N, C-alpha and C positions, 0 to 999 in steps of 0.2 A: 572682839568678843565673838562675832559671828564666825570668824575663821576658826577659833577654838571650838565652837559648837559643831562646825562642819567636820573638823578633824575627829571629834568625839563620835559623831554620827557614823563617819566612815569606819572608825575603829570598832564601833559597836557592830556594824554590819559584818565586818571581817570575823569578829569573834563569834557572833551568832552562827555564821556559816561554818566556822571550824567546829563549833559545838555540835552542830547537826551532822557534820561529816564524822566526827568521833562516834556519835550514836550509831551511825551506819557501820562503821568499822567494828565496833564492839559487838553489834548484832551478828555480823558475819563471822567474827571470831568464835562466838558462842555456838553457831550452827555448823562449824567445820572443825571436827575433832582432828587431832588432839588439841585441846585448849592450852594455850600458853598463859598460865595464870599470872606470871610475873608481868608479862606484856599487858594483859588485861587490867591488872592493878594499876600499872603506870598510865594507861589510857583513861581509866576512870578517874584517877587523881587529876590528870590534866583537864578532863571534862569538868570536874568540880571547881578547879581553879578558874576556868573560863566562866563558869556560871557565876562565881563570886565577883569576878571582874566585870561581867556584863551588868550585874546588879549595881555595882559601884558607879559605872558609867551612866546607867539609866538614872540613878539618883542625882548625879551631877547635872544631867540634862533637864530634869524636872524643875520647874521654878519653885522656890520656897513658898509654902502656903502659910500665911499668918492666920492663926486661929483666934 
């Protein structure tokens, strides 16, 4: 169980890092014309996928709260 949690934590860290990197790449793309809108769209889509996956992993790591 702990090994699985450690793997999830590691994956979470990697994904958060990639999400942050994508933020920086998108910002640079916007600031340096000409803007490649297709590339921008793909990067934003990947960023959104990462965000969803990050949320999924975080919910797996949080213990269930019984109300």
